[in-house]
Backbone as ProteinMPNN parsed JSONL, in Angstrom:
{"seq_chain_A": "MARVYVSLGSNIERERHVRGAITALAGCYGPLTLSSVYESEAVGFEGDPFFNLVVGFDTGDDVWSVAQRLHAIEQAHGRNRREPRFSARTLDLDLLLYDDAVVDADGLQLPRAEITRYAFVLGPLAEIAADARHPLNGRSYAELWSEFDQDSQPMWSVIFEFETP", "coords_chain_A": {"N_chain_A": [[118.423, 136.243, 106.572], [118.072, 139.666, 107.306], [116.522, 141.801, 109.68], [115.329, 144.96, 109.144], [115.007, 148.409, 109.986], [113.738, 151.52, 109.033], [113.657, 155.009, 109.164], [111.375, 157.297, 107.866], [110.863, 160.382, 106.388], [109.351, 163.524, 105.411], [108.954, 166.906, 104.323], [108.334, 168.379, 102.154], [106.062, 168.476, 99.628], [104.747, 166.315, 100.906], [102.855, 164.075, 100.949], [103.131, 162.972, 98.378], [105.887, 162.26, 98.262], [106.206, 160.536, 100.467], [104.454, 158.448, 99.765], [105.716, 157.665, 97.355], [108.204, 156.778, 98.313], [107.457, 154.599, 99.916], [106.378, 152.912, 97.966], [108.697, 152.486, 96.418], [110.384, 151.218, 98.316], [108.889, 148.897, 98.87], [108.988, 147.742, 96.346], [111.675, 147.097, 96.182], [112.191, 145.506, 98.464], [110.009, 143.918, 99.107], [107.292, 142.736, 101.172], [106.262, 145.137, 103.581], [106.427, 146.41, 106.922], [104.567, 148.852, 108.366], [104.513, 151.752, 110.336], [102.115, 153.936, 111.904], [101.444, 157.1, 110.327], [102.904, 160.098, 111.288], [102.607, 163.542, 112.151], [104.754, 166.264, 112.695], [106.326, 169.172, 114.065], [108.968, 170.947, 112.393], [112.317, 170.194, 113.325], [115.046, 171.848, 114.66], [115.141, 173.847, 112.769], [113.307, 176.501, 111.141], [110.43, 175.655, 109.479], [108.123, 173.949, 107.252], [105.775, 171.552, 108.622], [106.614, 168.086, 109.217], [105.901, 164.857, 107.806], [106.225, 161.719, 109.246], [107.286, 158.329, 109.597], [107.973, 154.889, 110.469], [109.472, 152.206, 108.808], [109.575, 148.735, 108.419], [111.372, 145.86, 107.269], [112.449, 142.735, 105.799], [115.578, 141.539, 104.613], [118.019, 140.121, 102.396], [120.133, 141.551, 101.602], [123.321, 143.118, 102.229], [124.326, 145.402, 104.871], [125.542, 147.72, 103.803], [124.665, 147.757, 101.179], [121.939, 148.165, 101.562], [121.983, 150.747, 102.737], [123.034, 152.204, 100.582], [121.016, 151.833, 98.684], [118.898, 153.185, 99.931], [119.827, 155.825, 99.821], [119.785, 156.146, 97.042], [117.038, 156.042, 96.536], [116.225, 158.345, 97.907], [117.564, 160.263, 96.349], [116.284, 159.899, 93.889], [113.941, 161.093, 94.515], [114.504, 163.733, 94.557], [116.164, 164.612, 96.638], [118.514, 166.767, 98.038], [121.654, 166.567, 99.017], [123.489, 168.501, 99.607], [122.356, 170.491, 101.01], [121.892, 172.127, 104.225], [122.085, 170.133, 107.258], [119.869, 170.369, 109.008], [117.199, 171.134, 107.525], [114.575, 171.836, 105.12], [113.18, 169.046, 103.326], [112.664, 166.832, 100.579], [112.647, 164.091, 100.904], [113.656, 161.92, 103.441], [115.426, 159.224, 104.321], [116.406, 157.254, 106.798], [118.539, 154.794, 107.866], [117.88, 152.934, 110.567], [118.179, 150.569, 112.078], [119.809, 147.46, 111.6], [119.256, 144.367, 111.925], [120.872, 143.378, 114.84], [123.121, 144.852, 114.491], [126.043, 146.74, 115.188], [127.476, 149.534, 114.095], [129.905, 151.873, 113.124], [131.148, 153.495, 110.879], [132.505, 154.868, 107.884], [130.573, 156.931, 107.574], [128.23, 155.722, 108.35], [126.109, 154.969, 110.979], [125.052, 152.692, 113.295], [123.274, 151.26, 115.986], [121.134, 153.914, 114.959], [121.61, 157.088, 116.371], [119.477, 158.852, 116.623], [117.29, 157.373, 117.352], [116.844, 157.316, 120.141], [116.659, 159.987, 120.622], [114.637, 161.475, 119.31], [111.146, 161.933, 119.223], [109.613, 161.473, 116.91], [110.944, 159.411, 115.716], [111.435, 157.336, 117.65], [108.814, 156.832, 118.693], [107.176, 155.836, 116.436], [108.827, 153.609, 115.842], [108.653, 152.094, 118.204], [106.003, 151.461, 117.984], [105.884, 149.523, 115.917], [107.858, 147.717, 116.541], [107.851, 146.928, 119.227], [108.757, 145.026, 121.161], [111.321, 144.485, 120.381], [114.842, 144.911, 120.973], [117.108, 147.496, 121.853], [120.285, 147.538, 120.434], [122.516, 148.483, 121.893], [121.817, 149.305, 124.544], [120.091, 147.362, 125.384], [117.424, 147.619, 126.054], [113.877, 147.441, 125.559], [112.039, 148.845, 122.788], [109.481, 149.673, 123.378], [109.663, 150.096, 126.13], [111.606, 152.152, 126.203], [110.144, 154.129, 124.851], [107.979, 154.514, 126.59], [109.221, 155.817, 128.659], [110.103, 158.128, 127.548], [110.117, 161.682, 127.26], [107.421, 162.657, 126.09], [105.896, 164.944, 125.839], [107.701, 166.919, 125.306], [108.324, 166.884, 122.644], [106.02, 167.221, 120.651], [103.861, 165.261, 118.622], [101.507, 164.068, 116.223], [99.168, 161.648, 115.189], [98.259, 161.092, 111.807], [95.689, 160.748, 109.369], [96.386, 158.72, 106.776], [96.282, 157.373, 103.793], [97.371, 154.634, 101.901], [98.585, 152.297, 99.529], [100.518, 149.386, 99.33], [102.501, 147.914, 96.793]], "CA_chain_A": [[117.689, 137.486, 106.361], [118.2, 140.667, 108.351], [115.385, 142.68, 109.911], [115.787, 146.332, 108.974], [114.045, 149.464, 110.264], [114.108, 152.762, 108.378], [112.831, 156.175, 109.435], [111.011, 157.96, 106.618], [110.295, 161.688, 106.658], [109.263, 164.492, 104.316], [108.15, 168.103, 104.566], [108.089, 169.016, 100.857], [105.146, 167.58, 98.912], [104.827, 165.176, 101.829], [102.077, 162.903, 100.553], [103.733, 162.399, 97.171], [107.191, 161.641, 98.527], [106.014, 159.389, 101.367], [103.898, 157.352, 98.947], [106.747, 157.215, 96.426], [109.221, 156.021, 99.053], [106.88, 153.309, 100.307], [106.311, 152.112, 96.739], [110.057, 152.093, 96.062], [110.868, 150.241, 99.294], [108.18, 147.637, 98.642], [109.513, 147.182, 95.109], [113.023, 146.568, 96.439], [112.306, 144.587, 99.592], [108.823, 143.086, 99.326], [106.341, 143.178, 102.202], [106.739, 146.121, 104.545], [105.676, 146.708, 108.134], [104.496, 150.313, 108.412], [103.896, 152.402, 111.488], [101.222, 155.035, 111.546], [102.128, 158.311, 109.874], [102.793, 161.158, 112.285], [103.01, 164.881, 111.765], [105.451, 166.976, 113.764], [106.984, 170.402, 113.649], [110.368, 170.816, 112.006], [113.246, 170.235, 114.457], [116.349, 172.418, 114.348], [115.012, 174.94, 111.809], [111.94, 176.949, 110.866], [109.983, 175.089, 108.216], [106.835, 173.274, 107.252], [105.749, 170.321, 109.4], [107.019, 166.833, 108.582], [105.272, 163.558, 107.983], [107.23, 160.724, 109.609], [106.888, 156.976, 109.963], [109.046, 153.91, 110.431], [109.198, 151.075, 107.929], [110.376, 147.55, 108.69], [111.363, 144.829, 106.235], [113.513, 141.726, 105.847], [116.379, 141.538, 103.387], [119.266, 139.382, 102.322], [121.185, 142.504, 101.238], [124.171, 143.54, 103.339], [123.988, 146.711, 105.413], [126.029, 148.775, 102.913], [123.767, 147.786, 100.02], [120.693, 148.81, 102.0], [122.255, 152.184, 102.876], [123.193, 152.757, 99.235], [119.695, 151.863, 98.04], [118.116, 154.268, 100.55], [120.314, 157.081, 99.235], [119.303, 156.209, 95.659], [115.603, 156.382, 96.586], [116.172, 159.766, 98.249], [118.004, 161.027, 95.178], [115.219, 159.812, 92.887], [112.876, 161.983, 94.966], [114.978, 165.106, 94.564], [116.913, 164.978, 97.848], [119.761, 167.473, 97.797], [122.505, 166.324, 100.182], [124.33, 169.667, 99.878], [121.616, 171.382, 101.905], [122.24, 171.931, 105.635], [121.484, 168.956, 107.889], [118.539, 170.736, 109.488], [116.547, 171.937, 106.498], [113.449, 171.178, 104.458], [113.617, 167.993, 102.414], [111.649, 166.043, 99.895], [112.619, 162.743, 101.456], [114.745, 161.549, 104.334], [115.375, 157.805, 104.675], [117.513, 156.965, 107.704], [118.676, 153.413, 108.315], [117.916, 152.96, 112.025], [118.636, 149.286, 112.609], [120.027, 146.328, 110.704], [119.333, 143.349, 112.973], [121.494, 143.932, 116.042], [124.439, 145.339, 114.091], [126.599, 147.978, 115.732], [128.383, 150.002, 113.049], [130.27, 153.29, 113.121], [132.196, 153.539, 109.859], [132.174, 155.406, 106.567], [129.361, 157.735, 107.604], [127.071, 154.922, 108.769], [126.064, 154.701, 112.414], [123.962, 151.813, 113.716], [121.95, 151.824, 115.78], [121.143, 155.357, 114.732], [121.448, 157.817, 117.635], [118.18, 159.53, 116.631], [116.268, 156.499, 117.935], [116.54, 157.714, 121.513], [116.61, 161.459, 120.712], [113.489, 162.127, 118.684], [109.848, 161.27, 119.333], [109.127, 161.04, 115.592], [111.639, 158.167, 115.37], [111.201, 156.318, 118.673], [107.387, 156.485, 118.79], [106.793, 154.898, 115.378], [109.598, 152.366, 115.974], [108.033, 151.341, 119.294], [104.696, 150.985, 117.503], [105.99, 148.319, 115.079], [108.904, 146.824, 117.05], [107.773, 147.192, 120.663], [109.519, 144.077, 121.972], [112.717, 144.422, 119.937], [115.722, 145.551, 121.947], [118.172, 148.365, 121.37], [121.52, 146.755, 120.471], [123.523, 148.989, 122.826], [121.392, 149.359, 125.941], [119.319, 146.159, 125.679], [116.05, 147.917, 126.476], [112.888, 147.352, 124.48], [111.608, 150.148, 122.279], [108.281, 150.042, 124.133], [110.129, 150.636, 127.402], [112.227, 153.445, 125.924], [109.09, 155.076, 124.491], [107.164, 154.828, 127.768], [110.0, 156.705, 129.517], [110.469, 159.31, 126.777], [109.32, 162.875, 127.558], [106.661, 162.85, 124.862], [105.393, 166.316, 125.784], [108.761, 167.818, 124.857], [108.371, 166.843, 121.181], [104.692, 166.776, 120.252], [103.545, 164.758, 117.287], [100.143, 163.569, 116.204], [98.882, 160.707, 114.115], [97.431, 161.639, 110.738], [95.075, 159.753, 108.483], [97.202, 158.665, 105.567], [95.944, 156.128, 103.113], [98.257, 154.238, 100.811], [98.629, 150.862, 99.248], [101.829, 148.912, 98.891], [102.361, 146.976, 95.668]], "C_chain_A": [[117.847, 138.401, 107.572], [116.891, 141.443, 108.468], [115.918, 144.106, 109.964], [114.65, 147.281, 109.335], [114.602, 150.773, 109.722], [113.128, 153.849, 108.806], [112.608, 156.91, 108.12], [110.363, 159.288, 106.971], [110.297, 162.576, 105.431], [108.493, 165.718, 104.787], [108.0, 168.949, 103.299], [107.266, 168.035, 100.036], [105.087, 166.237, 99.637], [104.108, 163.93, 101.347], [102.732, 162.195, 99.366], [105.019, 161.642, 97.489], [107.093, 160.465, 99.489], [105.459, 158.206, 100.573], [104.954, 156.784, 97.996], [107.815, 156.378, 97.112], [108.693, 154.654, 99.463], [106.793, 152.38, 99.1], [107.696, 151.607, 96.347], [110.6, 151.034, 97.02], [110.191, 148.883, 99.108], [108.682, 146.96, 97.37], [110.882, 146.548, 95.285], [113.026, 145.415, 97.43], [111.081, 143.738, 99.867], [107.958, 143.634, 100.445], [106.988, 144.082, 103.248], [105.845, 146.116, 105.786], [105.734, 148.218, 108.291], [103.881, 150.777, 109.719], [102.808, 153.343, 110.975], [102.08, 156.176, 111.023], [101.843, 159.405, 110.903], [103.228, 162.478, 111.676], [103.677, 165.526, 112.968], [106.069, 168.236, 113.185], [108.421, 170.101, 113.233], [111.244, 170.967, 113.26], [114.568, 170.815, 113.978], [116.316, 173.542, 113.324], [113.547, 175.317, 111.683], [111.528, 176.385, 109.521], [108.631, 174.428, 108.366], [106.913, 171.987, 108.076], [106.128, 169.097, 108.544], [105.96, 165.759, 108.748], [106.408, 162.586, 108.251], [106.566, 159.383, 109.888], [108.125, 156.107, 109.987], [108.565, 152.713, 109.634], [110.129, 149.933, 108.316], [110.281, 146.574, 107.534], [112.519, 143.862, 106.467], [114.259, 141.745, 104.526], [117.587, 140.63, 103.53], [120.423, 140.285, 101.928], [122.036, 142.839, 102.455], [123.834, 144.983, 103.714], [124.397, 147.841, 104.478], [125.153, 148.892, 101.679], [122.448, 148.452, 100.372], [120.897, 150.319, 102.098], [122.365, 152.852, 101.51], [121.845, 152.854, 98.523], [118.83, 152.97, 98.629], [118.533, 155.62, 99.991], [119.815, 157.23, 97.802], [117.819, 156.581, 95.611], [115.437, 157.857, 96.939], [116.516, 160.625, 97.031], [116.932, 161.029, 94.092], [114.041, 160.72, 93.241], [113.373, 163.413, 95.172], [115.716, 165.541, 95.814], [118.243, 165.618, 97.464], [120.619, 167.366, 99.05], [123.456, 167.489, 100.478], [123.638, 170.682, 100.768], [122.073, 171.144, 103.348], [121.492, 170.742, 106.231], [120.063, 169.247, 108.359], [117.915, 171.694, 108.489], [115.393, 171.143, 105.909], [113.979, 170.11, 103.511], [112.436, 167.253, 101.809], [111.508, 164.685, 100.546], [113.861, 162.498, 102.293], [114.525, 160.096, 104.729], [116.607, 157.495, 105.519], [117.462, 155.508, 108.134], [118.87, 153.444, 109.825], [118.589, 151.727, 112.598], [118.8, 148.281, 111.484], [120.305, 145.159, 111.634], [119.889, 144.0, 114.228], [122.868, 144.507, 115.755], [124.783, 146.643, 114.805], [127.692, 148.393, 114.761], [128.662, 151.484, 113.277], [131.455, 153.434, 112.178], [131.652, 154.145, 108.583], [130.843, 156.145, 106.53], [128.105, 156.987, 108.016], [127.18, 154.633, 110.261], [124.836, 153.862, 112.716], [124.262, 151.302, 115.121], [122.036, 153.345, 115.687], [120.826, 156.089, 116.039], [120.08, 158.49, 117.743], [117.075, 158.682, 117.259], [115.882, 156.98, 119.325], [116.441, 159.229, 121.697], [115.286, 162.069, 120.287], [112.215, 161.287, 118.777], [109.392, 160.713, 117.992], [109.88, 159.826, 115.056], [111.263, 157.074, 116.364], [109.739, 155.891, 118.753], [106.952, 155.506, 117.712], [107.56, 153.569, 115.438], [108.993, 151.5, 117.067], [106.686, 150.765, 118.875], [104.823, 149.664, 116.736], [107.047, 147.33, 115.561], [108.994, 146.952, 118.571], [108.697, 146.303, 121.486], [110.97, 143.927, 121.537], [113.563, 145.228, 120.914], [116.823, 146.349, 121.273], [119.499, 147.618, 121.504], [122.566, 147.226, 121.48], [123.073, 148.956, 124.287], [120.499, 148.188, 126.347], [117.887, 146.384, 126.094], [115.099, 147.843, 125.292], [112.485, 148.756, 124.045], [110.33, 150.603, 122.967], [108.673, 150.672, 125.467], [110.754, 152.018, 127.209], [111.171, 154.509, 125.626], [108.264, 155.468, 125.718], [107.883, 155.795, 128.707], [110.405, 158.008, 128.825], [109.569, 160.476, 127.168], [108.559, 163.282, 126.298], [106.086, 164.251, 124.734], [106.435, 167.293, 125.241], [108.856, 167.89, 123.336], [107.016, 166.344, 120.663], [104.64, 166.288, 118.803], [102.15, 164.174, 117.37], [99.979, 162.68, 114.985], [97.99, 161.389, 113.08], [96.827, 160.487, 109.934], [95.802, 159.825, 107.163], [96.937, 157.318, 104.915], [96.889, 155.876, 101.963], [98.185, 152.736, 100.66], [100.047, 150.515, 98.848], [101.611, 147.888, 97.774], [102.479, 145.525, 96.11]], "O_chain_A": [[117.765, 137.956, 108.717], [116.23, 141.709, 107.463], [116.835, 144.416, 110.725], [113.485, 147.014, 109.039], [115.773, 151.098, 109.919], [111.916, 153.635, 108.811], [113.547, 157.12, 107.352], [109.42, 159.328, 107.762], [111.121, 162.419, 104.529], [107.523, 165.612, 105.538], [107.584, 170.106, 103.369], [107.697, 166.913, 99.773], [105.34, 165.18, 99.059], [104.687, 162.844, 101.336], [102.866, 160.971, 99.357], [105.212, 160.515, 97.033], [107.829, 159.49, 99.34], [105.952, 157.085, 100.703], [105.071, 155.567, 97.848], [108.279, 155.382, 96.557], [109.41, 153.658, 99.366], [107.102, 151.193, 99.204], [107.856, 150.441, 95.987], [111.21, 150.058, 96.582], [110.845, 147.843, 99.18], [108.79, 145.735, 97.323], [111.21, 145.571, 94.612], [113.775, 144.452, 97.261], [111.106, 142.909, 100.776], [107.891, 144.846, 100.651], [108.093, 143.829, 103.727], [104.648, 145.846, 105.696], [106.818, 148.801, 108.344], [102.855, 150.256, 110.155], [102.62, 153.511, 109.77], [103.29, 156.213, 111.247], [100.704, 159.607, 111.326], [104.097, 162.526, 110.805], [103.234, 165.365, 114.105], [106.3, 168.346, 111.98], [109.011, 169.115, 113.675], [110.943, 171.771, 114.142], [115.146, 170.333, 113.004], [117.354, 174.137, 113.034], [112.659, 174.555, 112.067], [112.21, 176.612, 108.522], [108.069, 174.357, 109.459], [107.986, 171.399, 108.214], [105.976, 169.096, 107.323], [105.211, 165.76, 109.724], [107.433, 162.617, 107.57], [105.429, 159.321, 110.355], [109.202, 156.536, 109.573], [107.425, 152.267, 109.76], [111.326, 150.138, 108.517], [109.237, 146.467, 106.889], [113.442, 144.142, 107.233], [113.669, 141.938, 103.462], [118.102, 140.404, 104.625], [121.573, 139.846, 101.918], [121.54, 142.845, 103.581], [123.15, 145.689, 102.974], [123.673, 148.831, 104.365], [124.919, 149.994, 101.183], [121.9, 149.215, 99.576], [120.075, 151.088, 101.599], [121.842, 153.948, 101.309], [121.567, 153.84, 97.842], [118.099, 153.632, 97.892], [117.684, 156.469, 99.718], [119.456, 158.332, 97.388], [117.397, 157.346, 94.744], [114.608, 158.548, 96.346], [115.824, 161.599, 96.734], [116.701, 162.052, 93.449], [113.241, 161.074, 92.375], [112.742, 164.204, 95.874], [115.88, 166.741, 96.034], [118.999, 165.071, 96.661], [120.328, 168.021, 100.05], [124.156, 167.47, 101.491], [124.268, 171.633, 101.231], [122.588, 170.071, 103.659], [120.407, 170.385, 105.772], [119.156, 168.448, 108.128], [118.078, 172.91, 108.59], [115.248, 169.946, 106.158], [115.073, 170.237, 102.962], [111.384, 167.077, 102.424], [110.399, 164.181, 100.724], [114.975, 162.832, 101.891], [113.543, 159.775, 105.398], [117.725, 157.477, 105.006], [116.467, 155.048, 108.694], [119.895, 153.918, 110.314], [119.447, 151.815, 113.476], [118.018, 148.261, 110.534], [121.436, 144.967, 112.082], [119.421, 145.064, 114.633], [123.692, 144.639, 116.661], [123.938, 147.517, 114.998], [128.704, 147.707, 114.615], [127.753, 152.254, 113.587], [132.608, 153.49, 112.606], [130.484, 153.961, 108.242], [130.075, 156.008, 105.578], [127.019, 157.568, 108.029], [128.193, 154.127, 110.743], [123.71, 154.269, 112.428], [125.404, 150.946, 115.411], [122.918, 153.967, 116.279], [119.87, 155.738, 116.731], [119.576, 158.678, 118.851], [116.037, 159.212, 117.655], [114.695, 157.042, 119.646], [116.169, 159.704, 122.8], [114.86, 163.078, 120.849], [112.208, 160.1, 118.454], [108.846, 159.611, 117.93], [109.485, 159.267, 114.034], [110.818, 155.999, 115.962], [109.456, 154.699, 118.871], [106.41, 154.447, 118.03], [107.001, 152.52, 115.118], [108.836, 150.293, 116.881], [106.279, 149.707, 119.355], [103.976, 148.783, 116.88], [107.127, 146.216, 115.044], [110.085, 147.07, 119.128], [109.35, 146.782, 122.413], [111.768, 143.311, 122.243], [113.059, 146.117, 121.6], [117.39, 145.934, 120.263], [119.809, 147.113, 122.583], [123.422, 146.439, 121.883], [123.86, 148.617, 125.17], [120.181, 148.036, 127.526], [117.195, 145.431, 126.454], [115.475, 148.147, 124.16], [112.573, 149.717, 124.809], [110.115, 151.805, 123.124], [108.081, 151.668, 125.884], [110.464, 152.945, 127.965], [111.28, 155.646, 126.085], [107.892, 156.633, 125.865], [107.236, 156.514, 129.468], [110.986, 158.891, 129.456], [108.373, 160.279, 127.386], [109.004, 164.145, 125.541], [105.815, 164.702, 123.621], [106.085, 168.375, 124.769], [109.406, 168.849, 122.795], [106.884, 165.18, 120.284], [105.285, 166.834, 117.908], [101.67, 163.828, 118.449], [100.554, 162.912, 113.922], [97.091, 162.156, 113.422], [97.398, 159.401, 109.844], [95.83, 160.869, 106.51], [97.324, 156.269, 105.429], [97.177, 156.763, 101.159], [97.771, 152.015, 101.568], [100.697, 151.26, 98.114], [100.664, 147.103, 97.808], [102.383, 144.618, 95.283]]}, "name": "protein", "num_of_chains": 1, "seq": "MARVYVSLGSNIERERHVRGAITALAGCYGPLTLSSVYESEAVGFEGDPFFNLVVGFDTGDDVWSVAQRLHAIEQAHGRNRREPRFSARTLDLDLLLYDDAVVDADGLQLPRAEITRYAFVLGPLAEIAADARHPLNGRSYAELWSEFDQDSQPMWSVIFEFETP"}
């Protein structure tokens, strides 16, 4: 079994799409580890604020199957991949980590570079995988988060209630 971490974000009908994604992920992969839900301003474009969190789960699926399933869940929630990279979206599911795999092929990059670039990815990841280590630099996510300039990318925890099946 591989331990997988996925970044989940939405800024269009946020509550609906976040809940739908969590339900879909739980239906595919069973028990989930969920970070808190955070709100942050859109990055790279003018738009409504995002809800973001990180989800962890174990799977026997290979990395390509997981990536394909994440795209299918996004598509089921109306994600339009023809839109610019930095734009509003119903649902964004980014595969951050698949165990300690290092992959850079066919449009898949692991570990995902956004882990160390964006507070809304690193903060929630450090919350649920504090002692895990980045496959390339060997540092724990708690350590990376403690050294991150958190004031440069403000985010705040929001009360978000949901149940997983």
